[in-house]
LOLO-188102 format. One record per residue (C-alpha): residue in one letter; residue number from 1; x, y, z. Coordinates in steps of 0.5 Angstrom, whole numbers, plus 2048, in hexadecimal, padded with zeros to 3 digits. Layout:
N
<lumvo><resn>a</resn><resi>NUM</resi><c1>X</c1><c2>Y</c2><c3>Z</c3></lumvo>
...
***
This chain:
87
<lumvo><resn>m</resn><resi>1</resi><c1>800</c1><c2>800</c2><c3>800</c3></lumvo>
<lumvo><resn>a</resn><resi>2</resi><c1>804</c1><c2>806</c2><c3>7FE</c3></lumvo>
<lumvo><resn>n</resn><resi>3</resi><c1>7FE</c1><c2>80B</c2><c3>7FF</c3></lumvo>
<lumvo><resn>k</resn><resi>4</resi><c1>7F9</c1><c2>80C</c2><c3>804</c3></lumvo>
<lumvo><resn>p</resn><resi>5</resi><c1>7F4</c1><c2>806</c2><c3>805</c3></lumvo>
<lumvo><resn>t</resn><resi>6</resi><c1>7ED</c1><c2>806</c2><c3>802</c3></lumvo>
<lumvo><resn>y</resn><resi>7</resi><c1>7E7</c1><c2>804</c2><c3>806</c3></lumvo>
<lumvo><resn>q</resn><resi>8</resi><c1>7E6</c1><c2>7FF</c2><c3>800</c3></lumvo>
<lumvo><resn>e</resn><resi>9</resi><c1>7ED</c1><c2>7FC</c2><c3>800</c3></lumvo>
<lumvo><resn>l</resn><resi>10</resi><c1>7EC</c1><c2>7FB</c2><c3>808</c3></lumvo>
<lumvo><resn>e</resn><resi>11</resi><c1>7E5</c1><c2>7F8</c2><c3>807</c3></lumvo>
<lumvo><resn>r</resn><resi>12</resi><c1>7E7</c1><c2>7F3</c2><c3>802</c3></lumvo>
<lumvo><resn>r</resn><resi>13</resi><c1>7ED</c1><c2>7F1</c2><c3>806</c3></lumvo>
<lumvo><resn>i</resn><resi>14</resi><c1>7E9</c1><c2>7F0</c2><c3>80C</c3></lumvo>
<lumvo><resn>r</resn><resi>15</resi><c1>7E3</c1><c2>7EC</c2><c3>808</c3></lumvo>
<lumvo><resn>e</resn><resi>16</resi><c1>7E9</c1><c2>7E8</c2><c3>805</c3></lumvo>
<lumvo><resn>i</resn><resi>17</resi><c1>7EB</c1><c2>7E5</c2><c3>80C</c3></lumvo>
<lumvo><resn>a</resn><resi>18</resi><c1>7E3</c1><c2>7E4</c2><c3>80E</c3></lumvo>
<lumvo><resn>d</resn><resi>19</resi><c1>7E2</c1><c2>7E1</c2><c3>807</c3></lumvo>
<lumvo><resn>a</resn><resi>20</resi><c1>7E8</c1><c2>7DC</c2><c3>808</c3></lumvo>
<lumvo><resn>n</resn><resi>21</resi><c1>7E5</c1><c2>7DA</c2><c3>80F</c3></lumvo>
<lumvo><resn>d</resn><resi>22</resi><c1>7DE</c1><c2>7D8</c2><c3>80D</c3></lumvo>
<lumvo><resn>g</resn><resi>23</resi><c1>7DB</c1><c2>7E0</c2><c3>80D</c3></lumvo>
<lumvo><resn>h</resn><resi>24</resi><c1>7DD</c1><c2>7E1</c2><c3>814</c3></lumvo>
<lumvo><resn>l</resn><resi>25</resi><c1>7E3</c1><c2>7E5</c2><c3>816</c3></lumvo>
<lumvo><resn>p</resn><resi>26</resi><c1>7E7</c1><c2>7E2</c2><c3>81C</c3></lumvo>
<lumvo><resn>s</resn><resi>27</resi><c1>7E7</c1><c2>7E6</c2><c3>822</c3></lumvo>
<lumvo><resn>a</resn><resi>28</resi><c1>7EF</c1><c2>7E6</c2><c3>822</c3></lumvo>
<lumvo><resn>d</resn><resi>29</resi><c1>7EF</c1><c2>7E9</c2><c3>81B</c3></lumvo>
<lumvo><resn>a</resn><resi>30</resi><c1>7E9</c1><c2>7EE</c2><c3>81D</c3></lumvo>
<lumvo><resn>f</resn><resi>31</resi><c1>7ED</c1><c2>7F1</c2><c3>823</c3></lumvo>
<lumvo><resn>a</resn><resi>32</resi><c1>7F3</c1><c2>7F1</c2><c3>81F</c3></lumvo>
<lumvo><resn>w</resn><resi>33</resi><c1>7F0</c1><c2>7F5</c2><c3>819</c3></lumvo>
<lumvo><resn>a</resn><resi>34</resi><c1>7EC</c1><c2>7FA</c2><c3>81F</c3></lumvo>
<lumvo><resn>g</resn><resi>35</resi><c1>7F3</c1><c2>7FC</c2><c3>821</c3></lumvo>
<lumvo><resn>y</resn><resi>36</resi><c1>7F5</c1><c2>7FD</c2><c3>81A</c3></lumvo>
<lumvo><resn>v</resn><resi>37</resi><c1>7F0</c1><c2>801</c2><c3>818</c3></lumvo>
<lumvo><resn>a</resn><resi>38</resi><c1>7F0</c1><c2>805</c2><c3>81E</c3></lumvo>
<lumvo><resn>a</resn><resi>39</resi><c1>7F7</c1><c2>807</c2><c3>81D</c3></lumvo>
<lumvo><resn>l</resn><resi>40</resi><c1>7F5</c1><c2>809</c2><c3>816</c3></lumvo>
<lumvo><resn>l</resn><resi>41</resi><c1>7F0</c1><c2>80E</c2><c3>819</c3></lumvo>
<lumvo><resn>e</resn><resi>42</resi><c1>7F5</c1><c2>810</c2><c3>81E</c3></lumvo>
<lumvo><resn>w</resn><resi>43</resi><c1>7FA</c1><c2>812</c2><c3>818</c3></lumvo>
<lumvo><resn>s</resn><resi>44</resi><c1>7F5</c1><c2>815</c2><c3>814</c3></lumvo>
<lumvo><resn>l</resn><resi>45</resi><c1>7F6</c1><c2>810</c2><c3>80F</c3></lumvo>
<lumvo><resn>i</resn><resi>46</resi><c1>7EE</c1><c2>80E</c2><c3>80F</c3></lumvo>
<lumvo><resn>t</resn><resi>47</resi><c1>7E8</c1><c2>812</c2><c3>810</c3></lumvo>
<lumvo><resn>a</resn><resi>48</resi><c1>7E4</c1><c2>812</c2><c3>817</c3></lumvo>
<lumvo><resn>k</resn><resi>49</resi><c1>7DE</c1><c2>80F</c2><c3>812</c3></lumvo>
<lumvo><resn>d</resn><resi>50</resi><c1>7E2</c1><c2>80A</c2><c3>80F</c3></lumvo>
<lumvo><resn>h</resn><resi>51</resi><c1>7E5</c1><c2>808</c2><c3>816</c3></lumvo>
<lumvo><resn>r</resn><resi>52</resi><c1>7DE</c1><c2>807</c2><c3>818</c3></lumvo>
<lumvo><resn>l</resn><resi>53</resi><c1>7DC</c1><c2>803</c2><c3>812</c3></lumvo>
<lumvo><resn>l</resn><resi>54</resi><c1>7E2</c1><c2>7FE</c2><c3>813</c3></lumvo>
<lumvo><resn>q</resn><resi>55</resi><c1>7E0</c1><c2>7FD</c2><c3>81A</c3></lumvo>
<lumvo><resn>d</resn><resi>56</resi><c1>7D9</c1><c2>7FB</c2><c3>818</c3></lumvo>
<lumvo><resn>l</resn><resi>57</resi><c1>7DC</c1><c2>7F6</c2><c3>814</c3></lumvo>
<lumvo><resn>l</resn><resi>58</resi><c1>7E1</c1><c2>7F4</c2><c3>81A</c3></lumvo>
<lumvo><resn>g</resn><resi>59</resi><c1>7DB</c1><c2>7F3</c2><c3>81F</c3></lumvo>
<lumvo><resn>p</resn><resi>60</resi><c1>7DA</c1><c2>7F7</c2><c3>825</c3></lumvo>
<lumvo><resn>e</resn><resi>61</resi><c1>7DE</c1><c2>7F2</c2><c3>82A</c3></lumvo>
<lumvo><resn>s</resn><resi>62</resi><c1>7E5</c1><c2>7F4</c2><c3>826</c3></lumvo>
<lumvo><resn>a</resn><resi>63</resi><c1>7E4</c1><c2>7FB</c2><c3>828</c3></lumvo>
<lumvo><resn>g</resn><resi>64</resi><c1>7E6</c1><c2>7FB</c2><c3>82F</c3></lumvo>
<lumvo><resn>p</resn><resi>65</resi><c1>7ED</c1><c2>7FA</c2><c3>82F</c3></lumvo>
<lumvo><resn>a</resn><resi>66</resi><c1>7EE</c1><c2>7FF</c2><c3>829</c3></lumvo>
<lumvo><resn>l</resn><resi>67</resi><c1>7EA</c1><c2>804</c2><c3>82D</c3></lumvo>
<lumvo><resn>t</resn><resi>68</resi><c1>7EE</c1><c2>803</c2><c3>833</c3></lumvo>
<lumvo><resn>i</resn><resi>69</resi><c1>7F5</c1><c2>804</c2><c3>82F</c3></lumvo>
<lumvo><resn>t</resn><resi>70</resi><c1>7F2</c1><c2>80A</c2><c3>82C</c3></lumvo>
<lumvo><resn>l</resn><resi>71</resi><c1>7EE</c1><c2>80D</c2><c3>831</c3></lumvo>
<lumvo><resn>g</resn><resi>72</resi><c1>7F1</c1><c2>80B</c2><c3>838</c3></lumvo>
<lumvo><resn>v</resn><resi>73</resi><c1>7ED</c1><c2>807</c2><c3>83D</c3></lumvo>
<lumvo><resn>d</resn><resi>74</resi><c1>7E8</c1><c2>80C</c2><c3>83F</c3></lumvo>
<lumvo><resn>g</resn><resi>75</resi><c1>7E7</c1><c2>80F</c2><c3>838</c3></lumvo>
<lumvo><resn>a</resn><resi>76</resi><c1>7E6</c1><c2>808</c2><c3>835</c3></lumvo>
<lumvo><resn>r</resn><resi>77</resi><c1>7E1</c1><c2>806</c2><c3>83B</c3></lumvo>
<lumvo><resn>e</resn><resi>78</resi><c1>7DD</c1><c2>80C</c2><c3>83A</c3></lumvo>
<lumvo><resn>i</resn><resi>79</resi><c1>7DC</c1><c2>80B</c2><c3>832</c3></lumvo>
<lumvo><resn>m</resn><resi>80</resi><c1>7DB</c1><c2>803</c2><c3>833</c3></lumvo>
<lumvo><resn>e</resn><resi>81</resi><c1>7D6</c1><c2>805</c2><c3>838</c3></lumvo>
<lumvo><resn>r</resn><resi>82</resi><c1>7D2</c1><c2>80A</c2><c3>834</c3></lumvo>
<lumvo><resn>e</resn><resi>83</resi><c1>7D3</c1><c2>806</c2><c3>82E</c3></lumvo>
<lumvo><resn>g</resn><resi>84</resi><c1>7D1</c1><c2>7FF</c2><c3>832</c3></lumvo>
<lumvo><resn>i</resn><resi>85</resi><c1>7D7</c1><c2>7FC</c2><c3>830</c3></lumvo>
<lumvo><resn>k</resn><resi>86</resi><c1>7D9</c1><c2>7F6</c2><c3>835</c3></lumvo>
<lumvo><resn>a</resn><resi>87</resi><c1>7E0</c1><c2>7F5</c2><c3>837</c3></lumvo>
***
């Protein structure tokens, strides 16, 4: 990837992993991807909208660790409670 990643490219890569696993994205992959897309957002390589759409693909359970890394424990807790995300 020489340029900024696009939503379409990231979505395709995530769906390829799910397709290789009978349509289900394994939890370990979802957690790794959640951290990756959080970093892309933090470094302004994707938009907040693209991050949200990608996170929706990954599932809410993968959001907790990435939010904690990005926002700290208290910030993540607040967002997770507001969004109904289980730790």
